[in-house]
C-alpha positions in Angstrom: -0.1 0.1 0.1 1.2 3.4 -0.8 2.6 5.1 2.2 1.2 8.4 1.5 -2.3 6.8 1.0 -1.8 5.2 4.5 -1.7 8.7 6.1 -5.0 9.4 4.5 -6.6 6.3 5.8 -5.5 6.7 9.4 -8.6 8.6 10.3 -7.7 8.8 14.0 -4.7 10.9 13.2 -4.4 14.1 15.2 -2.3 16.9 13.4 0.1 19.0 15.8 2.2 21.5 14.8 4.8 23.0 17.2 7.2 25.9 16.6 11.0 25.6 17.1 11.3 27.1 20.6 14.3 25.2 22.0 13.5 26.4 25.5 10.4 24.6 25.5 11.9 21.3 24.5 12.3 18.3 26.8 16.1 17.1 26.8 16.6 13.6 26.7 20.1 11.6 26.3 20.8 10.7 22.6 23.3 8.2 21.3 24.7 10.5 18.7 26.1 14.1 19.1 23.5 16.8 18.6 23.2 18.0 15.0 23.6 21.3 13.9 20.7 23.4 12.4 22.0 22.9 8.8 22.5 19.1 9.4 18.9 18.8 10.6 17.6 20.6 7.7 19.7 18.5 5.3 18.2 15.3 7.0 14.5 16.3 6.6 15.2 17.7 3.0 16.8 14.2 2.3 13.5 12.4 3.9 11.4 14.5 1.7 13.3 14.3 -1.5 14.8 10.7 -1.4 11.6 9.1 -1.9 11.9 7.1 -4.9 11.5 3.6 -6.5 14.1 0.8 -7.2 13.9 1.6 -10.9 15.8 4.7 -10.2 18.9 3.0 -9.4 21.7 2.3 -11.9 22.4 -0.5 -11.9 19.1 -1.5 -10.9 19.1 -4.8 -8.3 16.9 -7.6 -9.3 13.8 -8.3 -7.1 14.1 -12.1 -6.0 11.0 -12.0 -3.8 8.2 -10.3 -2.2 8.1 -10.1 1.8 5.2 -9.4 3.9 5.9 -8.2 7.6 4.1 -10.5 10.1 6.1 -10.3 13.3 7.4 -13.0 15.6 3.7 -14.7 15.8 3.7 -15.4 12.3 0.3 -13.8 11.6 -0.2 -10.4 10.1 -2.1 -8.0 12.2 -6.0 -7.9 11.5 -5.4 -4.1 11.0 -2.3 -2.1 9.9 -2.8 0.5 12.6 -4.0 -1.5 15.8 -5.2 -4.8 16.9 -8.9 -4.7 17.1 -9.1 -6.7 20.3 -6.3 -5.3 22.6 -6.1 -2.0 20.7 -2.2 -2.2 20.8 -0.3 -0.8 17.9 1.3 -3.6 15.9 4.7 -2.6 14.4 8.1 -4.1 13.9 11.6 -2.7 13.9 13.3 -2.4 10.7 17.2 -2.6 10.6 19.7 -0.7 8.4 22.0 -2.7 6.1 25.9 -2.4 7.2 27.8 0.3 5.0 29.7 -1.1 2.0 27.6 -4.3 2.2 27.5 -5.9 -1.4 24.0 -6.0 -2.8 23.8 -8.6 -5.8 27.8 -8.3 -5.9 27.7 -4.4 -6.2 28.2 -1.6 -3.6 25.9 1.3 -3.9 26.3 4.9 -3.0 26.8 5.7 0.8 23.5 7.4 1.2 21.8 4.2 0.0 22.9 2.5 3.1 21.0 4.5 5.7 22.7 4.7 9.2 21.8 6.9 12.3 18.2 7.6 11.3 17.1 6.9 14.7 19.7 9.2 16.2 18.4 11.9 14.0 15.0 11.3 14.9 15.8 11.4 18.7 17.6 14.7 18.3 14.9 16.2 16.5 12.1 15.1 18.8 14.2 15.8 22.0 15.3 19.5 21.0 12.4 21.0 18.9 9.2 19.6 20.6 7.9 18.9 24.0 5.0 16.6 22.6 6.8 13.3 22.3 6.2 11.4 25.4 6.9 7.6 24.3 9.9 5.5 25.2 9.3 3.4 22.2 11.9 5.1 20.1 14.4 5.2 22.9 14.1 1.6 23.4 14.4 0.4 19.9 17.3 -2.3 19.5 20.7 -1.7 18.5 20.8 -0.8 14.6 17.0 -0.4 14.3 16.3 2.6 12.1 12.4 2.8 12.1 9.3 1.0 12.7 7.0 -0.5 10.1 3.4 -1.8 10.5 2.3 -5.4 10.0 1.1 -6.3 6.7 3.7 -4.0 5.0 4.9 -5.4 1.7 8.7 -5.2 0.8 11.0 -6.0 -2.4 13.5 -8.4 -1.5 16.9 -8.1 -3.1 18.9 -10.8 -0.9 18.1 -13.3 1.6 19.7 -15.8 4.0 18.9 -17.8 7.0 19.1 -14.9 9.4 18.0 -11.8 7.3 16.0 -10.4 4.4 17.7 -7.5 2.7 15.0 -5.2 1.0 14.7 -1.9 -0.8 12.4 0.6 0.8 11.3 3.9 -1.3 11.7 6.1 2.1 9.0 7.8 3.9 8.6 11.1 5.7 5.8 12.4 8.1 6.3 16.4 7.6 4.4 18.8 5.5 7.0 19.9 2.9 6.1 23.6 3.2 6.4 23.7 6.9 9.0 21.0 7.8 12.1 23.0 7.9 10.4 26.1 9.8 7.6 24.6 12.0 8.4 21.1 12.7 5.0 19.7 11.8 4.3 16.2 13.0 1.4 13.8 12.6 0.5 12.0 15.9 -1.4 8.8 16.1 -3.6 7.7 19.0 -3.0 4.1 20.3 -3.5 2.6 23.8 -4.0 6.2 25.0 -0.6 7.1 24.1 0.7 9.0 21.2 3.0 7.0 18.7 4.7 9.5 16.6 5.0 9.3 12.8 8.5 10.3 13.4 9.2 6.8 14.0 8.1 5.8 10.4 10.1 8.4 8.8 13.4 7.3 6.9 15.2 7.9 3.9 15.1 5.7 0.8 17.7 2.8 1.0 18.5 -0.9 1.6 17.3 -2.4 4.7 17.0 -5.3 6.5 14.5 -7.6 8.5 14.9 -10.7 10.7 13.9 -13.8 8.6 11.5 -15.0 11.1 9.3 -11.9 11.0 8.3 -12.1 7.3 6.5 -14.4 4.9 8.6 -14.6 1.6 6.9 -15.4 -1.7 9.8 -16.4 -4.1 7.3 -16.8 -7.2 8.7 -20.2 -7.8 7.6 -21.6 -11.2 6.7 -25.0 -9.6 4.5 -22.9 -7.4 2.4 -21.6 -10.5 2.1 -24.5 -12.8 -1.5 -23.6 -14.1 -2.5 -20.9 -16.5 -6.2 -21.0 -15.4 -8.6 -21.7 -12.6 -10.1 -24.4 -14.7 -6.8 -26.2 -14.9 -6.3 -26.8 -11.4 -7.2 -30.5 -10.3 -9.7 -30.8 -7.5 -9.2 -33.9 -5.8 -10.9 -32.8 -2.6 -11.1 -30.1 -0.1 -9.5 -29.5 3.2 -10.2 -27.3 6.4 -7.3 -26.4 8.5 -7.4 -27.6 12.0 -4.9 -25.2 13.7 -2.6 -22.3 12.4 -0.3 -23.8 10.0 2.2 -22.8 7.6 1.8 -22.7 3.8 5.0 -23.8 2.3 6.5 -23.4 -1.2 8.4 -26.8 -0.9 7.6 -30.0 1.3 10.3 -29.4 3.7 10.0 -28.0 7.3 13.9 -27.7 7.5 14.4 -25.8 4.3 15.8 -22.3 5.6 15.9 -20.6 2.1 12.3 -21.3 1.3 10.5 -20.2 4.2 6.6 -20.1 4.5 4.8 -17.7 2.3 1.6 -17.6 4.4 -0.1 -18.9 7.6 -3.5 -20.5 7.3 -5.8 -19.8 10.3 -8.0 -22.5 11.7 -11.0 -23.1 9.7 -9.4 -21.9 6.2 -10.8 -23.9 3.6 -8.4 -24.8 0.5 -8.9 -26.8 -2.5 -6.6 -30.2 -2.5 -4.9 -30.6 -5.7 -4.1 -34.3 -5.2 -5.0 -37.2 -3.1 -1.5 -38.4 -2.8 0.5 -37.5 0.4 3.9 -36.1 -0.5 6.7 -36.8 1.8 8.8 -34.4 3.5 12.2 -33.6 1.7 13.7 -32.8 5.0 16.4 -35.5 5.9 14.9 -38.0 8.6 11.6 -36.4 8.6 8.5 -38.6 8.8 6.0 -35.7 8.0 4.0 -35.6 5.0 2.2 -32.9 2.9 -0.9 -32.2 1.1 -0.4 -30.3 -2.2 -3.2 -27.5 -2.3 -3.9 -24.3 -4.3 -4.3 -21.0 -2.8 -4.2 -17.3 -3.7 -4.3 -15.5 -0.3 -7.8 -14.2 -0.5 -9.0 -16.2 2.5 -11.7 -14.4 4.6 -11.1 -16.1 7.8 -7.8 -14.1 8.7 -9.5 -10.8 7.5 -6.1 -9.4 6.3 -6.2 -5.9 4.7 -3.7 -7.2 2.2 -4.2 -10.0 -0.1 -1.1 -12.0 -0.1 0.0 -14.1 -2.8 -2.9 -12.3 -4.7 -2.1 -13.7 -8.4 -4.4 -14.3 -11.3 -4.4 -17.9 -10.8 -3.8 -19.5 -7.4 -0.6 -21.1 -6.7 0.3 -24.7 -5.5 1.8 -25.2 -2.1 2.2 -27.5 0.8 0.3 -27.8 3.9 1.5 -30.5 6.7 -1.2 -33.2 6.6 -1.8 -33.4 10.2 -3.1 -29.9 10.2 -5.6 -30.6 7.2 -8.8 -32.4 7.7 -9.3 -33.6 4.0 -12.4 -34.8 2.2 -11.9 -36.6 -1.1 -14.2 -35.3 -3.9 -17.6 -37.1 -3.8 -17.2 -38.7 -0.3 -18.7 -37.9 2.9 -18.0 -38.9 6.6 -19.9 -42.3 7.3 -23.6 -42.1 7.9 -23.4 -43.1 11.6 -21.1 -40.3 12.5 -22.3 -37.0 14.4 -20.7 -33.6 14.5 -18.2 -32.9 17.3 -16.3 -30.0 18.6 -12.9 -29.6 20.1 -13.3 -28.1 23.6 -11.1 -27.3 26.9 -7.9 -26.4 25.0 -6.2 -22.9 25.4 -5.8 -20.7 22.5 -2.4 -22.1 21.4 -2.8 -25.6 22.9 -2.7 -28.7 20.5 -5.2 -31.3 20.7 -4.2 -34.6 19.1 -6.0 -37.1 17.0 -4.0 -40.3 17.6 -3.7 -43.6 15.4 -4.6 -45.5 18.3 -6.0 -45.2 21.8 -2.6 -44.5 23.2 -0.9 -41.3 23.6 2.2 -42.6 22.5 0.8 -43.8 19.2 1.3 -41.9 16.0 -0.4 -38.4 16.0 -2.3 -38.1 12.5 -3.9 -35.0 13.2 -3.4 -31.7 15.3 -6.4 -29.9 16.1 -7.5 -26.8 18.3 -10.2 -25.4 20.4 -13.3 -25.0 18.2 -12.5 -27.2 15.4 -15.4 -29.2 14.2 -14.8 -32.9 13.5 -17.0 -35.9 12.8 -17.4 -38.3 16.0 -18.7 -41.9 16.5 -20.5 -42.0 20.1 -21.3 -45.8 19.7 -17.5 -46.4 19.4 -16.3 -44.1 22.1 -16.1 -44.3 25.9 -15.1 -41.9 29.1 -11.5 -41.9 28.0 -11.4 -41.9 24.1 -13.7 -41.0 21.3 -13.6 -42.3 17.8 -13.4 -39.3 15.2 -13.1 -39.3 11.4 -9.9 -37.4 10.2 -9.0 -37.2 6.5 -11.1 -40.3 5.6 -9.9 -42.7 8.5 -10.8 -43.2 11.9 -8.7 -41.8 14.6 -8.8 -41.3 18.4 -9.2 -38.1 20.7 -9.3 -37.9 24.3 -12.8 -37.6 25.4 -12.0 -34.6 27.7 -11.3 -32.5 24.6 -14.3 -33.4 22.4 -18.1 -32.8 22.7 -21.3 -33.5 20.6 -21.9 -30.4 18.4 -25.2 -29.3 16.7 -25.5 -30.5 13.1 -24.1 -27.9 10.5 -27.2 -27.2 8.1 -27.5 -25.9 4.6 -30.7 -25.1 3.0 -32.3 -26.8 -0.1 -31.5 -25.1 -3.4 -31.9 -25.2 -7.1 -35.6 -26.3 -7.1 -36.2 -26.9 -10.9 -37.9 -29.0 -13.7 -35.5 -32.1 -13.7 -37.2 -33.8 -16.7 -40.3 -34.2 -18.8 -40.9 -37.9 -19.8 -44.5 -39.1 -21.3 -46.1 -35.6 -20.7 -45.4 -35.7 -17.2 -43.0 -33.3 -15.3 -40.4 -34.3 -12.6 -39.5 -31.8 -10.2 -36.1 -31.9 -8.1 -33.8 -29.9 -5.8 -30.5 -30.0 -4.2 -31.0 -31.5 -0.6 -28.4 -29.5 1.1 -26.5 -31.0 4.2 -28.0 -32.9 7.1 -31.6 -32.4 6.2 -33.6 -35.5 6.7 -36.9 -34.8 5.2 -38.8 -32.5 3.2 -42.5 -30.8 3.4 -43.7 -30.8 -0.2 -46.7 -29.6 -2.1 -48.4 -29.1 -5.4 -50.9 -26.1 -5.4 -53.2 -24.0 -7.8 -51.9 -20.6 -8.2 -53.0 -17.7 -6.0 -55.6 -15.3 -7.2 -56.9 -11.9 -5.9 -57.5 -12.2 -2.3 -57.7 -16.1 -2.7 -55.2 -18.6 -1.7 -54.3 -21.6 -4.0 -55.7 -24.9 -3.3 -53.4 -27.5 -2.3 -53.7 -30.4 -4.7 -50.9 -32.7 -3.2 -48.8 -32.6 -0.1 -46.4 -34.8 2.0 -45.0 -33.4 5.3 -42.5 -36.4 5.4 -41.2 -36.6 2.0 -37.9 -38.5 1.8 -36.7 -38.2 -1.8 -35.4 -35.3 -3.5 -37.6 -35.2 -6.4 -41.4 -35.9 -7.1 -43.6 -36.2 -10.1 -46.4 -34.0 -11.3 -49.0 -36.3 -12.7 -50.9 -35.8 -16.0 -54.1 -35.2 -14.2 -52.8 -31.8 -12.9 -51.3 -30.7 -16.0 -54.3 -31.1 -18.0 -56.7 -29.7 -15.6 -54.8 -26.2 -14.5 -53.0 -23.5 -16.6 -50.2 -23.2 -13.8 -49.1 -24.9 -10.5 -47.1 -23.8 -7.7 -44.6 -26.1 -6.4 -43.2 -25.7 -2.6 -40.4 -27.4 -0.8 -39.1 -27.1 2.7 -36.5 -29.1 4.5 -36.4 -30.4 8.1 -32.9 -30.9 9.4 -31.3 -33.3 11.9 -31.9 -30.6 14.5 -35.6 -30.5 14.1 -35.5 -27.0 12.4 -37.4 -26.1 9.4 -35.2 -24.4 6.7 -36.0 -22.0 4.0 -38.8 -22.8 2.0 -38.4 -22.7 -1.9 -41.1 -22.2 -4.3 -41.6 -22.4 -8.3 -44.5 -21.5 -10.5 -44.7 -23.6 -13.4 -46.8 -22.2 -16.6 -48.4 -24.9 -18.3 -49.5 -25.4 -22.1 -52.7 -23.4 -22.9 -55.8 -25.6 -23.1 -57.4 -25.5 -26.8 -60.9 -24.9 -27.0 -63.1 -26.9 -29.5 -62.1 -26.5 -33.2 -64.3 -24.4 -35.2 -65.7 -26.5 -37.9 -66.1 -24.0 -40.4 -62.5 -23.6 -40.7 -62.2 -27.3 -42.2 -62.5 -28.3 -45.9 -63.2 -32.1 -46.5 -62.0 -33.5 -49.7 -62.0 -37.2 -50.6 -58.8 -38.5 -48.9 -57.8 -35.5 -46.8 -59.2 -32.5 -44.5 -57.5 -29.1 -44.8 -57.8 -25.7 -42.8 -58.8 -22.8 -44.7 -56.4 -20.9 -42.7 -53.8 -22.3 -40.3 -54.7 -23.1 -36.8 -52.4 -20.4 -35.4 -55.2 -18.9 -33.7 -55.9 -22.0 -31.8 -52.3 -22.8 -31.3 -52.8 -26.1 -32.6 -49.2 -27.6 -32.8 -50.5 -30.9 -32.6 -53.7 -32.6 -34.1 -55.3 -36.0 -33.6 -57.9 -37.8 -35.5 -60.0 -41.3 -35.2 -63.0 -42.6 -36.7 -64.2 -43.5 -33.0 -65.4 -40.6 -30.7 -63.5 -42.3 -27.8 -60.3 -41.8 -30.1 -59.5 -45.6 -30.1 -56.4 -46.3 -32.7 -56.0 -42.6 -33.0 -53.5 -41.1 -35.2 -51.4 -38.1 -33.8 -50.2 -35.5 -36.5 -47.2 -33.4 -35.5 -44.6 -31.6 -37.5 -41.4 -31.2 -35.5 -38.4 -29.0 -36.9 -35.2 -28.3 -35.8 -32.9 -25.6 -37.6 -29.7 -25.0 -35.9 -30.2 -24.4 -32.1 -33.9 -23.6 -32.7 -36.7 -26.1 -32.6 -40.3 -26.2 -32.7 -43.6 -27.5 -34.0 -45.3 -26.1 -37.2 -49.1 -25.7 -37.1 -51.2 -28.4 -38.8 -52.8 -27.4 -42.0 -53.9 -30.7 -43.5 -54.7 -34.3 -42.6 -53.9 -36.7 -45.3 -54.3 -40.3 -46.4 -57.8 -40.6 -45.1 -60.6 -42.9 -46.6 -63.3 -41.3 -48.6 -66.9 -41.0 -47.4 -65.8 -41.8 -43.8 -66.7 -39.7 -40.7 -63.6 -38.4 -38.8 -63.3 -37.2 -35.1 -60.7 -34.3 -34.9 -59.1 -32.4 -31.9 -56.1 -30.4 -31.2 -53.6 -29.5 -28.3 -50.7 -27.2 -27.8 -47.1 -28.1 -27.0 -44.7 -25.9 -24.7 -41.0 -25.9 -24.6 -39.2 -26.1 -21.3 -35.5 -25.9 -20.2 -34.9 -28.7 -17.7 -32.0 -30.2 -16.1 -32.1 -33.1 -18.8 -32.2 -30.6 -21.5 -34.8 -28.8 -23.6 -38.0 -30.8 -23.5 -41.7 -30.3 -24.7 -44.9 -30.7 -22.9 -48.3 -31.4 -24.4 -51.3 -29.8 -23.1 -54.8 -31.2 -22.9 -56.8 -32.3 -26.0 -59.5 -30.3 -27.1 -63.1 -31.2 -27.5 -63.3 -32.8 -31.0 -65.2 -31.7 -34.2 -66.9 -34.4 -36.5 -66.2 -34.2 -40.3 -67.0 -36.4 -43.1 -64.8 -36.9 -46.3 -66.3 -36.9 -49.6 -67.3 -39.6 -51.7 -65.3 -40.7 -54.7 
């Protein structure tokens, strides 16, 4: 985030201006000799004017990675200004690179190895303002030059097991028009004490950060093998059971490639492969799941999206921290939901291979984690659980039965149309045991629809709308509501199905009888007759249906019937019509026939 922009965002800032009155200053000891007025002004100007990008350097060093400041707890703060719970400022010290240090084999100008920034700030604050009352700056470790808020993003130019060397474009907290004459400063309220923006002020240059206080993304090609989201395999999904590192390589001992992120408990990730990857660390028995991740998890609620690529990267998670569910599978039906309890915030609860604390630990859990359990296979000491597709064991004192997680039904739709009957279906959701279903006539003004069929304890996820309802009504209302394992009613879904229009009795005047055919004087478009039927029997025994279906490209339909041919002369025929209506169903485009109209009687001519 651009540092000028950050100032605008800090809405709690209070701007205080103080004149340069030495008599009013509070004198404090400093490590460096007091600076002359000219030196002071030169330093202020340097901070103001040295702000620049790495591209301005000649030669320009190569950026080998991106680092994100997270601190010793390995988790970026939820807020870049203060922790929302403790209201403490979350910041870390940034150190200077030693003078004449080679950066990628080169030594840059002395002013790009910023030293004594801390002493300049102490001198200015001590002698030109009585407003700075925190000991934070005086207590900074040896070699520390300024503070930076957690979540800050850095350009890495060198890294080893102990330090990360970064380029920083610089930052200043003064107003340019007033800096040298009034000593304006921006103050921030945090835990009832003022944290002065002077502590962030520093010139551009090379700095270093302890390796254990950052995530580093080296952008390894093997971490980005896919060109699009669709290419990424989806073998299953996993839920993180305790804060765990996301690693670029499956090696917990590799110091060069430290974790690129920390996944909090509850984070859901896509698992790329069902095969467990063995650790590359010598002598290690740990295994890893290969997962895809792009840093946009909502559990941790960071203000910065780490690893935010167009396509998620592929990384590794210790299998003990990920409860894996293979695609298309679920926990056994006799399991019930369980929740880990009686554990402190950072305490680990283990899932063991056997009912023995000395057996292999197959899972590492934390308080609040949900996991399937088997009460029938449990006792006062051990509870059987389901972890990553296998049964394991957790000490009973750390687990209790939890309410079922429920999701509402969804996607109420026409599943198919077969033999002119409609099948309606829906997605059942999770942990729903039965459904309340009904078919009703549509509502009219001040009048509720009439229930034609209902079942309060329906077990299936589809039902048939029979022909008797389709032929009698012009529209029907479908309603489905689930009852879950907790006994609660879910959200009801409704769907109105408009049925084919019902034809009235054909107009006899429109027909013209010939010797072997009967024609319409005009097409039956006014009647919507897309299907006609004739018989020599008024009960339509051995009836013949006439339809003209066409398909052109993606379009298809039925033409209106204009003639009935191949008839016998001097014969009485009974003729009726019906309409057909097209529907989009889960099984594709389907047609539904309406009710046959009343018949008209016509006799062909003699030969």
